[in-house]
C-alpha positions as CSV (number, residue, x, y, z in Angstrom):
1,M,122.2,100.1,97.2
2,P,125.0,98.0,95.7
3,A,124.0,95.0,93.8
4,Q,125.8,92.6,96.2
5,T,123.7,94.0,99.1
6,N,120.5,93.4,96.9
7,F,121.6,89.7,96.1
8,A,122.3,89.0,99.7
9,F,119.0,90.5,100.8
10,L,117.3,88.4,98.2
11,F,119.1,85.4,99.5
12,V,118.2,86.1,103.1
13,L,114.7,86.5,102.1
14,L,114.4,83.3,100.0
15,L,116.3,81.4,102.8
16,S,114.0,82.6,105.4
17,S,110.9,81.8,103.5
18,Y,112.3,78.3,102.9
19,G,112.7,78.0,106.7
20,L,109.3,79.2,107.4
21,T,107.7,76.9,104.8
22,I,109.6,73.8,106.3
23,I,108.4,74.6,109.7
24,I,104.6,74.9,108.6
25,T,104.7,71.9,106.2
26,E,107.0,69.6,108.1
27,S,107.6,70.3,111.7
28,Y,106.4,68.5,114.7
29,L,105.4,71.9,116.2
30,F,102.8,72.5,113.5
31,K,101.6,68.9,113.1
32,P,98.5,69.5,115.2
33,L,97.6,72.7,113.3
34,R,98.1,70.8,109.9
35,K,95.7,68.0,111.2
36,L,93.2,70.5,112.2
37,L,93.2,72.4,109.2
38,Y,93.0,69.2,107.0
39,R,90.1,67.9,109.1
40,Y,87.9,71.3,108.8
41,S,89.3,72.3,105.3
42,P,90.6,69.2,103.3
43,R,90.3,70.7,100.0
44,F,91.9,74.0,100.6
45,L,93.8,75.1,103.8
46,G,94.3,71.2,104.6
47,K,96.2,70.9,101.4
48,L,97.9,74.2,101.6
49,V,99.7,73.5,104.8
50,Y,101.0,70.2,103.3
51,C,102.2,71.6,100.0
52,C,105.7,73.0,100.0
53,I,104.9,74.9,96.6
54,C,101.8,76.5,97.9
55,T,103.0,77.4,101.5
56,G,106.3,78.5,99.8
57,F,104.5,81.1,97.7
58,W,102.7,82.6,100.9
59,A,105.8,82.3,103.0
60,G,107.9,84.3,100.5
61,A,105.1,86.9,100.0
62,L,104.9,87.2,103.8
63,T,108.6,87.5,104.3
64,S,108.8,90.1,101.5
65,G,105.9,92.2,102.8
66,L,107.2,92.2,106.4
67,S,110.6,93.3,105.2
68,S,109.2,96.2,103.3
69,F,107.1,97.2,106.0
70,V,110.0,96.9,108.6
71,F,112.6,98.8,106.4
72,E,110.4,101.2,104.5
73,G,107.7,101.7,107.2
74,H,104.9,101.1,104.7
75,L,103.7,98.9,101.9
76,S,103.9,100.5,98.5
77,S,102.6,99.3,95.1
78,A,106.2,98.4,94.4
79,S,106.1,96.3,97.5
80,V,103.1,94.5,96.7
81,L,104.6,93.5,93.3
82,E,107.8,92.3,95.1
83,M,105.7,90.3,97.4
84,F,104.4,88.4,94.3
85,L,107.7,88.1,92.7
86,I,109.4,86.9,95.9
87,G,106.4,84.6,96.4
88,W,106.9,83.0,93.0
89,A,110.6,82.7,93.6
90,S,110.0,81.2,96.9
91,S,107.7,78.7,95.6
92,G,110.2,77.6,92.9
93,L,113.0,77.4,95.4
94,N,110.9,75.4,97.8
95,W,109.9,72.8,95.2
96,F,113.6,72.6,93.9
97,L,114.9,72.0,97.4
98,H,112.1,69.6,98.2
99,V,112.9,67.6,95.3
100,L,116.6,67.7,95.9
101,I,116.2,66.7,99.6
102,F,114.1,63.8,98.5
103,A,116.4,62.8,95.7
104,L,119.4,62.8,98.0
105,G,117.5,60.7,100.6
106,V,118.5,63.2,103.3
107,T,114.9,62.9,105.0
108,D,111.4,61.9,104.7
109,V,109.9,64.9,102.8
110,T,106.3,63.5,102.6
111,P,104.5,65.1,105.7
112,E,101.1,63.8,104.4
113,A,102.1,60.6,106.2
114,D,101.4,62.1,109.6
115,L,97.7,62.3,108.7
116,N,97.5,58.6,109.5
117,G,99.5,58.8,112.8
């Protein structure tokens, strides 16, 4: 596979994991689930769904694993390693974009505020 295709595929994986992370941590759609998880597991799951870094890792690992399963038909040991690598890259990208968006003042990126409302 050409390097350009690999880079494009990596870009799509990271972009899709960023989208999934934003949907889980900030969307109105997931607000009731975030509140429910926070109520029943405030120290673990409740914090996980409000954290773009934590959720970003799992979103990256999930998108990487799903892509391996869809395109290869199975998960190999290399696929599991890729899941961790993409998860870490996704976590870093999510943190960077979260800080960038906050610094630019584009949107309120503090979803914890919805715990009070």
